[in-house]
C-alpha positions as CSV (number, residue, x, y, z in Angstrom):
1,M,13.0,8.9,22.4
2,I,13.0,8.9,18.8
3,L,13.3,5.4,17.2
4,Q,15.5,5.0,14.2
5,E,14.9,2.5,11.6
6,N,18.5,1.0,11.8
7,R,18.3,0.5,15.5
8,L,15.0,-1.7,15.4
9,K,15.4,-5.4,15.8
10,E,14.5,-7.1,12.7
11,G,11.0,-8.8,13.0
12,S,10.2,-7.1,16.2
13,F,6.9,-5.5,17.0
14,A,8.7,-2.0,17.2
15,E,10.0,-2.5,13.7
16,E,6.5,-3.6,12.3
17,L,4.9,-0.5,14.0
18,F,7.5,1.8,12.7
19,I,7.0,0.5,9.1
20,K,3.2,0.8,9.4
21,K,3.5,4.4,10.7
22,K,5.7,5.3,7.8
23,E,3.2,3.6,5.4
24,L,0.4,5.5,7.0
25,K,2.2,8.8,7.0
26,K,2.9,8.4,3.1
27,I,-0.9,7.5,2.5
28,C,-1.9,10.6,4.4
29,I,0.4,12.9,2.6
30,M,-1.1,11.6,-0.8
31,I,-4.6,12.4,0.4
32,S,-5.2,16.1,0.7
33,K,-6.9,17.7,3.5
34,E,-9.5,19.3,1.1
35,S,-10.3,16.0,-0.6
36,I,-11.0,14.4,3.1
37,E,-13.2,17.5,4.0
38,T,-15.1,17.6,0.8
39,A,-15.9,13.9,0.9
40,Y,-17.0,14.4,4.6
41,C,-19.3,17.2,3.8
42,F,-20.8,15.4,0.9
43,L,-21.2,12.0,2.5
44,H,-22.4,13.4,5.8
45,Q,-25.1,15.5,4.1
46,K,-26.2,12.6,1.9
47,Q,-26.2,10.1,4.9
48,R,-28.4,12.3,7.1
49,V,-31.0,12.7,4.3
50,F,-30.8,8.9,3.6
51,E,-31.0,8.0,7.2
52,Y,-34.3,9.8,7.6
53,S,-35.9,9.6,4.3
54,D,-39.0,7.4,3.8
55,M,-39.1,8.0,0.0
56,D,-37.5,5.1,-2.0
57,W,-36.9,7.3,-4.9
58,Q,-34.9,9.7,-2.8
59,K,-32.8,7.0,-1.4
60,D,-32.1,5.6,-5.0
61,D,-31.1,9.0,-6.0
62,I,-28.6,9.4,-3.1
63,E,-27.1,6.0,-4.1
64,V,-26.5,7.0,-7.6
65,A,-25.0,10.4,-6.4
66,I,-22.8,8.6,-4.1
67,A,-21.7,6.1,-6.7
68,S,-20.8,8.7,-9.0
69,Y,-18.9,10.7,-6.5
70,V,-16.9,7.6,-5.6
71,E,-15.8,7.1,-9.3
72,D,-14.2,10.5,-9.0
73,M,-12.9,10.4,-5.5
74,P,-9.2,10.3,-5.1
75,R,-8.2,6.6,-5.3
76,E,-6.0,6.7,-2.1
77,L,-9.0,8.1,-0.1
78,F,-11.4,5.4,-1.5
79,E,-8.9,2.5,-0.7
80,L,-8.4,3.9,2.8
81,L,-12.2,3.9,3.5
82,A,-13.1,0.7,1.5
83,Q,-10.2,-1.4,3.1
84,G,-10.3,-3.8,0.2
85,R,-13.9,-3.8,-0.7
86,E,-14.2,-2.8,-4.3
87,D,-18.0,-2.5,-4.1
88,F,-17.8,-0.3,-1.1
89,L,-20.5,2.5,-1.3
90,T,-21.9,0.8,-4.4
91,N,-23.5,-2.2,-3.2
92,H,-27.3,-1.7,-2.7
93,R,-27.7,-4.1,0.1
94,R,-24.8,-2.6,2.3
95,F,-25.3,1.0,1.0
96,G,-26.7,2.4,4.5
97,N,-24.1,0.7,6.4
98,D,-21.1,1.6,4.2
99,M,-22.2,5.1,4.1
100,K,-22.3,5.3,8.0
101,E,-19.0,3.7,8.1
102,A,-17.3,6.1,5.6
103,V,-18.8,9.0,7.4
104,E,-17.4,7.8,10.7
105,K,-13.9,7.4,9.2
106,L,-13.9,10.6,7.5
107,E,-15.0,12.4,10.6
108,A,-12.2,10.8,12.5
109,L,-9.8,11.9,9.8
110,C,-11.1,15.4,9.9
111,F,-11.6,15.9,13.6
112,G,-9.1,13.3,15.1
113,E,-12.0,11.3,16.7
114,N,-12.1,7.4,17.1
């Protein structure tokens, strides 16, 4: 059964869900598949090195590389990943957790996993 916007009861959960689905579809259209896949490949590779490295200089280099990448990342993709956190992937204290979260979200977008 296809729900039509004009048949939904105003203020209902179904209307809210329909609107959110429409907004998400719009966001997904603005973010190209290639930009998602590129971000996933880059961040996944850097995250694996970061996770297993015991060299502080190497971890610092990765933070700098990711911060630079984030500056050039499509804004819509960054906003989807960051969920309102302007310092996402650039905060030194949270960097490892942010990167893990970003990779998980990008993986879900690429491969449909939750």
